[in-house]
C-alpha positions in Angstrom: -0.1 0.0 0.0 1.7 3.2 -1.3 1.6 6.5 0.4 1.4 10.0 -1.1 5.0 11.6 -1.0 5.9 13.5 1.5 2.4 13.5 3.6 4.7 13.3 6.7 5.3 16.9 6.1 2.1 18.0 5.2 0.2 16.4 8.1 2.9 17.3 10.9 4.3 14.2 11.1 3.8 10.4 11.5 3.6 8.3 14.4 6.2 5.8 14.4 6.2 2.3 16.2 8.8 4.1 19.2 5.9 6.8 19.6 4.8 6.9 23.2 1.0 7.1 22.2 1.2 3.8 20.4 2.7 0.9 22.4 2.1 -2.1 20.4 3.0 -4.1 23.7 0.2 -2.9 25.3 -2.3 -5.9 24.6 -5.4 -7.3 26.7 -6.4 -10.7 25.7 -3.5 -10.9 23.5 -5.2 -7.8 21.3 -3.7 -4.1 21.1 -5.4 -1.5 23.1 -4.7 2.2 22.1 -5.1 4.9 24.2 -7.9 7.2 24.0 -7.6 10.7 22.8 -5.3 12.4 19.7 -1.4 12.3 20.1 0.7 15.1 18.6 3.8 16.8 19.0 3.4 20.2 19.7 7.2 21.7 20.3 8.2 24.5 18.4 11.2 24.5 16.3 14.0 27.1 16.9 17.1 28.8 15.3 18.6 27.3 11.7 17.1 24.1 12.0 13.5 25.5 12.2 14.2 27.8 9.0 15.2 24.7 7.1 11.8 22.7 8.2 10.0 25.5 7.0 11.6 25.9 3.8 11.2 22.2 3.4 7.4 22.2 4.2 6.8 25.2 1.9 8.3 23.3 -0.9 6.6 20.1 -0.4 3.4 22.0 0.1 3.8 23.2 -3.3 4.8 20.0 -4.7 1.5 18.5 -2.9 -0.8 21.2 -4.7 0.2 19.9 -7.8 -0.3 16.4 -6.9 -3.9 17.1 -5.7 -4.6 18.9 -8.7 -3.7 15.7 -10.5 -5.6 13.5 -8.0 -8.4 15.6 -8.5 -8.7 15.0 -11.9 -8.0 11.4 -11.3 -10.8 11.2 -8.5 -13.3 12.6 -11.4 -12.0 9.6 -13.8 -12.0 7.0 -11.3 -15.5 8.3 -9.5 -13.8 7.8 -6.0 -16.0 9.8 -3.2 -13.7 11.6 -1.0 -14.4 9.5 2.1 -13.2 6.2 0.7 -10.2 8.1 -0.8 -9.6 9.3 2.2 -10.1 6.3 4.4 -7.6 4.1 1.9 -5.1 6.6 2.0 -5.0 7.0 5.8 -5.6 3.1 6.8 -4.4 1.0 3.7 -6.7 -1.5 2.0 -7.3 -4.0 4.9 -8.2 -1.1 7.3 -11.3 0.3 5.2 -14.6 0.3 7.3 -16.8 -2.5 5.4 -20.3 -2.2 7.8 -22.3 0.7 6.1 -23.9 3.6 7.8 -27.3 5.1 7.5 -28.1 8.2 9.5 -31.7 9.4 9.7 -32.3 13.1 9.0 -33.9 15.3 11.2 -34.3 19.5 12.4 -30.7 18.9 14.5 -28.9 17.6 11.5 -30.8 19.4 8.1 -28.6 22.2 7.3 -25.9 22.1 4.4 -23.3 22.3 7.1 -24.3 19.5 9.2 -25.0 17.3 6.5 -21.5 17.7 5.2 -20.3 16.8 8.6 -22.2 13.6 8.6 -21.0 12.9 5.0 -17.5 13.4 6.3 -18.1 11.3 9.2 -18.9 8.3 6.9 -22.8 8.5 6.3 -23.3 6.3 3.2 -27.3 6.7 3.1 -29.4 9.5 4.6 -32.9 8.1 5.8 -35.9 10.9 5.7 -38.6 9.6 7.6 -42.0 10.6 5.9 -44.0 10.5 9.3 -42.4 13.8 10.1 -41.8 17.2 8.5 -43.7 18.5 5.2 -43.0 18.1 1.6 -40.8 21.1 0.9 -38.8 20.2 4.0 -37.7 16.9 2.8 -37.5 18.0 -1.0 -34.8 20.6 0.3 -33.0 17.8 2.5 -32.8 15.9 -0.8 -31.4 18.7 -3.0 -28.7 19.7 -0.2 -27.0 15.9 -0.1 -27.5 15.8 -4.1 -25.3 19.4 -3.8 -22.9 17.7 -1.4 -22.2 14.5 -3.8 -22.0 16.7 -7.2 -19.8 19.8 -5.7 -18.0 18.1 -2.9 -17.4 14.3 -4.0 -19.6 12.8 -1.7 -21.7 9.6 -2.6 -24.5 9.5 -0.1 -27.4 7.8 -1.2 -31.0 8.9 -0.3 -34.0 6.8 1.2 -37.4 7.7 2.3 -38.9 5.6 4.9 -42.9 5.4 4.4 -45.3 6.2 7.2 -47.5 3.4 6.9 -51.1 2.8 7.8 -50.0 4.1 11.4 -53.2 2.7 12.9 -51.0 2.4 16.2 -49.7 6.3 16.3 -50.8 8.4 18.8 -49.8 12.2 19.3 -50.1 14.5 22.5 -49.6 17.4 20.2 -46.2 18.7 22.0 -43.3 19.6 20.1 -41.2 17.4 22.3 -41.3 14.6 24.8 -43.5 14.8 27.6 -42.9 13.3 31.4 -46.0 10.8 32.4 -46.3 10.7 35.9 -47.2 7.8 38.2 -51.2 7.8 38.5 -52.0 10.4 36.0 -55.3 9.8 34.3 -54.9 10.2 30.4 -57.6 10.6 27.3 -56.8 8.4 24.2 -59.4 9.8 21.7 -59.8 9.6 18.0 -61.0 13.1 17.9 -59.5 15.5 15.7 -58.2 18.7 17.4 -55.2 21.0 16.5 -52.6 21.9 18.8 -52.4 20.0 22.4 -54.5 19.2 25.4 -54.0 18.3 29.1 -53.6 15.1 29.5 -55.0 14.0 26.4 -53.6 12.1 23.4 -54.9 11.8 20.0 -54.9 8.6 17.9 -54.4 8.6 14.3 -56.8 5.8 13.7 -60.5 5.8 14.9 -61.1 2.2 15.5 -57.8 2.4 17.5 -60.0 1.1 20.8 -61.7 -1.8 18.9 -61.7 -4.9 20.8 -60.3 -3.2 23.9 -61.5 -4.1 27.5 -61.3 -2.2 30.6 -58.2 -3.5 32.6 -56.1 -4.0 29.6 -52.8 -2.8 29.7 -51.4 0.3 26.8 -47.9 0.3 26.3 -46.3 3.1 24.4 -43.0 2.9 22.2 -42.5 -0.8 23.7 -42.0 0.4 27.2 -41.6 4.1 27.3 -44.6 4.4 29.6 -47.4 2.3 30.2 -51.1 2.4 31.0 -54.1 0.6 32.6 -57.5 1.3 30.6 -60.0 2.0 33.7 -63.2 3.3 31.4 -64.1 3.1 28.1 -66.7 5.2 26.7 -67.3 4.9 22.9 -64.2 4.6 21.0 -62.6 7.2 24.0 -60.4 5.4 26.6 -59.3 6.5 29.8 -56.5 5.2 31.0 -54.4 5.5 34.5 -50.4 5.7 34.6 -48.8 2.5 36.0 -45.4 2.7 34.7 -44.2 6.3 34.6 -41.7 7.5 31.8 -41.4 9.6 28.4 -44.0 10.2 26.0 -42.2 11.0 22.9 -44.5 12.6 19.7 -46.1 10.5 17.3 -45.5 7.4 19.4 -46.6 3.7 18.8 -48.9 2.2 21.1 -49.9 -1.5 21.7 -52.5 -3.4 23.8 -51.7 -6.1 26.2 -53.9 -8.6 27.8 -52.9 -11.4 30.6 -49.4 -10.8 29.3 -50.2 -11.2 25.8 -50.4 -9.0 22.9 -53.6 -8.0 22.0 -53.8 -9.1 18.1 -56.2 -7.3 15.8 -56.9 -7.4 12.1 -57.9 -4.0 10.5 -57.6 -5.5 7.0 -55.8 -1.7 6.0 -53.6 -1.8 3.1 -49.7 -1.8 3.9 -49.4 1.6 1.9 -51.9 4.2 2.7 -52.6 7.2 0.2 -50.0 9.3 1.7 -47.6 6.7 1.5 -48.5 6.5 -2.4 -48.0 10.3 -2.7 -44.8 10.2 -0.7 -43.9 7.7 -2.8 -44.5 9.8 -6.1 -42.8 12.8 -4.7 -39.4 10.4 -4.0 -39.2 9.2 -7.5 -39.6 12.5 -8.9 -36.7 13.8 -6.5 -34.6 10.6 -7.9 -34.2 8.8 -4.5 -32.4 5.6 -4.3 -34.4 3.6 -1.6 -37.6 3.2 0.0 -37.9 1.3 3.1 -41.7 0.3 3.6 -43.3 0.2 7.2 -45.5 -2.5 8.4 -45.0 -5.3 6.0 -46.6 -8.0 6.5 -46.5 -10.5 3.5 -44.1 -10.2 0.0 -47.4 -9.4 -2.0 -46.9 -5.5 -1.0 -43.4 -5.6 -1.7 -44.0 -7.1 -5.4 -46.6 -4.7 -5.8 -44.4 -1.7 -5.1 -41.8 -2.9 -7.3 -43.9 -3.4 -10.1 -45.4 0.1 -9.7 -41.8 1.8 -9.4 -40.6 -0.1 -12.7 -43.4 1.4 -14.7 -43.0 4.8 -13.0 -39.2 5.2 -13.2 -36.2 4.2 -15.6 -34.1 4.7 -12.5 -34.1 1.4 -10.6 -35.2 2.3 -7.0 -34.7 -0.3 -4.3 -37.1 -1.6 -1.9 -36.4 -2.2 1.4 -39.0 -4.4 3.5 -39.2 -3.3 7.4 -39.4 -6.4 9.6 -41.4 -5.1 12.8 -44.1 -7.2 13.4 -44.8 -11.0 14.6 -46.5 -11.5 11.3 -43.6 -10.2 9.2 -41.6 -12.7 11.0 -43.7 -15.7 10.2 -43.6 -14.6 6.6 -39.6 -13.5 6.7 -38.1 -15.7 4.0 -40.9 -14.7 1.4 -40.6 -11.2 2.5 -36.7 -11.4 2.0 -36.9 -13.0 -1.4 -39.5 -10.4 -2.8 -37.5 -7.6 -1.4 -34.0 -5.8 -2.3 -33.5 -5.4 1.3 -34.3 -5.8 4.9 -34.4 -3.3 7.7 -34.7 -4.8 11.4 -36.8 -2.3 13.5 -36.0 -3.7 16.6 -38.2 -0.9 18.4 -41.5 -2.1 17.3 -40.5 -5.5 17.0 -40.1 -5.7 20.5 -43.2 -4.6 21.1 -44.7 -7.6 19.5 -42.0 -10.2 20.6 -40.3 -11.0 24.2 -37.5 -8.5 24.6 -35.2 -11.5 25.4 -35.8 -13.1 21.6 -34.6 -9.7 20.0 -31.0 -10.8 19.9 -31.6 -14.3 18.6 -34.3 -13.0 15.8 -31.8 -10.2 15.0 -29.0 -12.9 14.2 -31.6 -15.2 12.2 -33.0 -12.4 10.1 -29.1 -11.1 9.3 -28.6 -15.1 8.3 -31.3 -15.3 6.2 -30.3 -12.0 4.5 -27.1 -13.2 3.8 -27.9 -16.6 2.3 -30.6 -14.9 0.1 -28.0 -12.3 -0.9 -30.2 -9.3 0.4 -28.6 -6.5 2.5 -29.6 -5.9 5.9 -30.0 -3.0 7.9 -29.8 -3.3 12.0 -31.8 -0.3 13.4 -33.6 1.1 16.1 -32.0 2.4 19.9 -28.2 1.7 18.6 -26.9 4.5 20.9 -30.1 5.8 22.4 -28.6 7.5 25.4 -26.7 9.6 22.9 -29.8 11.5 22.0 -29.1 13.2 25.4 -25.5 12.5 26.5 -22.3 12.8 24.5 -21.0 9.1 25.4 -22.9 6.0 25.2 -23.4 3.4 27.3 -20.9 0.3 27.3 -23.9 -2.0 26.7 -24.9 0.0 23.7 -21.4 -0.1 22.3 -21.4 -3.6 23.1 -24.9 -4.0 21.0 -23.1 -2.2 18.0 -20.2 -4.4 18.3 -22.5 -7.6 18.3 -24.2 -6.4 15.0 -21.0 -5.8 13.2 -20.1 -9.5 14.2 -23.0 -10.7 12.9 -22.1 -9.1 9.6 -25.1 -6.9 9.3 -24.5 -4.8 5.9 -25.4 -1.7 7.8 -26.3 0.1 11.0 -28.7 3.0 11.4 -29.3 5.9 13.5 -32.6 7.3 14.3 -33.3 9.8 16.9 -29.7 9.9 17.8 -29.2 11.9 14.7 -32.6 13.2 13.9 -33.3 15.0 16.9 -30.3 14.3 19.4 -27.8 16.7 20.7 -24.9 14.3 19.8 -25.4 13.1 16.3 -22.0 13.8 15.1 -20.5 11.9 18.0 -22.9 9.1 17.6 -21.8 8.2 13.9 -18.1 8.5 15.1 -19.0 5.8 17.7 -20.7 3.9 15.3 -17.8 4.1 12.8 -15.0 3.8 15.4 -17.1 0.5 16.8 -17.7 -1.1 13.7 -13.8 -0.6 12.3 -12.5 -1.8 15.3 -14.7 -5.1 15.5 -14.0 -5.8 11.9 -10.1 -5.5 12.9 -10.7 -8.2 15.4 -12.8 -10.3 13.6 -10.1 -10.6 10.7 -7.1 -10.9 13.1 -8.9 -13.6 15.3 -10.2 -15.3 12.0 -13.6 -14.9 13.2 -15.0 -15.4 9.4 -18.3 -17.0 9.7 -18.9 -19.2 6.6 -21.6 -18.7 4.7 -23.9 -22.0 4.6 -23.9 -23.2 1.2 -27.6 -22.0 -0.5 -27.8 -22.2 -4.0 -29.4 -18.7 -5.5 -28.9 -19.0 -9.3 -31.2 -21.2 -11.1 -30.0 -20.5 -14.9 -26.5 -22.0 -15.9 -24.9 -18.3 -16.0 -26.5 -17.2 -12.5 -25.0 -20.4 -11.1 -21.8 -20.0 -12.6 -21.1 -16.1 -11.6 -22.4 -17.3 -8.2 -19.8 -20.2 -7.7 -17.3 -17.7 -9.4 -17.9 -15.4 -6.5 -18.0 -17.9 -3.4 -14.7 -19.4 -5.1 -13.1 -15.6 -5.4 -13.6 -14.5 -1.9 -12.3 -17.8 -0.8 -9.1 -17.2 -2.8 -8.8 -13.9 -1.9 -8.6 -14.8 2.0 -6.4 -17.5 1.3 -4.1 -15.5 -0.8 -4.2 -12.4 0.9 -4.9 -10.0 -2.0 -5.0 -6.5 -1.3 -8.5 -6.2 -2.9 -10.7 -7.5 -5.0 -11.8 -5.7 -8.2 -15.4 -6.4 -10.0 -16.9 -4.6 -12.9 -20.4 -4.3 -12.8 -23.6 -2.8 -14.5 -26.1 -4.0 -12.3 -24.1 -4.7 -9.0 -25.4 -8.4 -8.9 -21.7 -9.8 -9.2 -20.5 -7.3 -6.4 -23.2 -8.3 -4.2 -22.6 -11.8 -4.4 -18.8 -11.3 -3.4 -20.3 -9.3 -0.3 -22.6 -11.8 0.4 -19.0 -13.9 1.5 -17.8 -11.5 3.5 -14.2 -11.4 2.1 -11.3 -9.8 4.0 -10.1 -7.7 1.4 -12.4 -4.7 0.3 -14.4 -4.8 -2.6 -13.7 -2.0 -5.3 -17.2 -2.1 -7.7 -16.7 -0.4 -11.0 -19.6 0.6 -12.6 -20.8 3.0 -15.4 -24.2 3.4 -13.9 -25.0 5.7 -11.2 -28.1 4.1 -9.6 -25.7 0.7 -9.3 -23.2 2.7 -7.5 -25.9 4.3 -4.9 -27.3 1.0 -4.8 -23.9 -0.2 -3.6 -24.0 2.0 -0.7 -25.8 -0.6 1.2 -23.6 -3.6 0.7 -21.1 -4.9 3.1 -17.6 -4.0 2.2 -18.2 -2.6 -1.3 -16.6 0.8 -2.3 -18.2 1.8 -5.6 -16.6 4.1 -8.4 -18.3 5.4 -11.5 -16.3 4.8 -14.6 -16.6 4.6 -18.1 -16.6 1.0 -19.1 -15.9 -0.5 -22.6 -16.8 -4.2 -23.9 -12.8 -4.9 -23.6 -12.6 -6.3 -20.3 -8.6 -6.3 -20.3 -9.0 -2.6 -21.4 -11.3 -2.0 -18.4 -8.9 -3.9 -16.0 -5.7 -2.0 -17.5 -7.2 1.2 -17.2 -8.5 1.2 -14.0 -5.4 -0.3 -12.5 -3.1 2.2 -14.1 -5.5 5.2 -12.8 -5.0 3.8 -9.1 -1.6 3.2 -9.6 -1.2 6.9 -10.6 -2.6 7.9 -7.2 -0.4 6.3 -5.3 -3.0 3.8 -3.9 -1.1 0.7 -5.5 2.4 0.0 -5.8 4.8 -2.7 -7.1 3.9 -6.1 -5.6 0.4 -5.3 -4.4 -2.0 -7.8 -5.7 -5.8 -7.5 -6.8 -8.4 -10.3 -7.8 -10.5 -9.4 -10.8 -14.0 -10.8 -11.5 -16.5 -9.3 -13.6 -20.3 -9.5 -14.9 -20.2 -7.2 -17.7 -21.8 -8.6 -20.8 -19.4 -10.5 -23.1 -19.0 -9.4 -26.6 -19.3 -12.1 -29.4 -15.6 -12.0 -30.0 -15.1 -12.9 -26.5 -17.9 -14.9 -25.0 -16.1 -16.4 -22.3 -13.6 -13.7 -21.3 -15.4 -12.8 -18.4 -16.5 -16.0 -16.7 -13.3 -16.2 -14.8 -11.1 -15.1 -12.1 -8.1 -13.2 -12.8 -5.3 -12.4 -10.3 -3.2 -9.4 -11.0 0.3 -8.6 -9.3 1.5 -4.8 -9.9 4.1 -4.7 -12.2 
């Protein structure tokens, strides 16, 4: 792994192996432990030596400016985003973070400056929750993200998350959370009114109390607060607080009886009229992903995908949110129908016992890997950081476990949208996932994927086996990187499915594919012009990367491709190549 010349002078020095801040002998349980904080040499240089150093810095800064101009031009040809390029230069191939990061955008982080900080901090996908804010607000955020991508060299995808039928949503009308006191009496009503009323909660769905009896338990947001139904008048419920806590705006409610969830079949569509309007809006704004709320079967996913294919020439990926017992019962069908999965642990924890969440999460991740669909672990990863600048140790362990299970992506919700420490929370996700990935690689914690054949046709089966073998070869040979040349991202996703040690660089001439690969574990996508001549593509991209100083003599890359073969070379791409940089 090469380093840009004279970077030590530009950055102020390199920490060597004998630097007091880096004690390689300091190990716990056989693994290196690094001190907290940042170490640097803050001393001043005096006399003639100082003049000499200043001159050297000035000369090399001028050289660097010329080099940076050249690299900027190369970045345009290669399609490198600034964050991936910076990470590669700083940490080398094996040091690149593989777990992708999703941030929910809200009032706390919607300015252009804050969005840029999140992008620099490693945000791969920006999520917009259509439950909150107006259409113009969402349009403004989407266009700011696109502006950053175009002007600053980022590659951030945009996801909208549909509101769903929202039959389980209630709102107290206040702009922020309300504290619920023990023994206080509250009215839950479907009556429509503006603003807020004391101790009154407005339900979104008129039939919210159908089948509910006096004595039933009403739970807010899976346990943030609890009530007992003491009186029912028409559809209104008078409830007494039995578990004091916080009542957030637009909270989810559930009803329990004798320790079991009260199941009710409302027979409402997965997507409401508002959802369809939001989807139309998203299509018009050129979004990359749609996350469907309250998916209970595969039919609704297929219906939306068919609709999108008829409405947009752009391939918009559909993610299904697993947040109900019914969706778990039909998990495999839903995963097969969708383009990806979000494990919505907050809502899921309302419908299944809390102690089952870890094992259910791991099962969902395994099914998604088997079926080659990206999976996001969401909800309450760093919930305490909504208010506090550091996470609990339990939250860090939770994040680490999701990384150990090889989730494709981790998601911040309220931590970034309304929290006081969104950028710090993102930094915690980035550092924790990177450290856990490094540990897993060093300790050979590679989880072998149970062989599950996906392909039906012979070409699909060939592609699948090539990628399975390529990942195994990459690990055993210790190559520096895997290069894949792809139009639609299929072969890149098959490589990602195997979770190889080296990073995967996916070269594509399709910007939709580039943005879709932002959710694939370990994949860095680059937008380049591809020809039908595969050897020419390989030579061109390797030479361009060599010119940036990120490949040097002796480095090895493993090359695979799913670019359509030509009549002249029909079998040229059904192969695995290992290229050693000369």
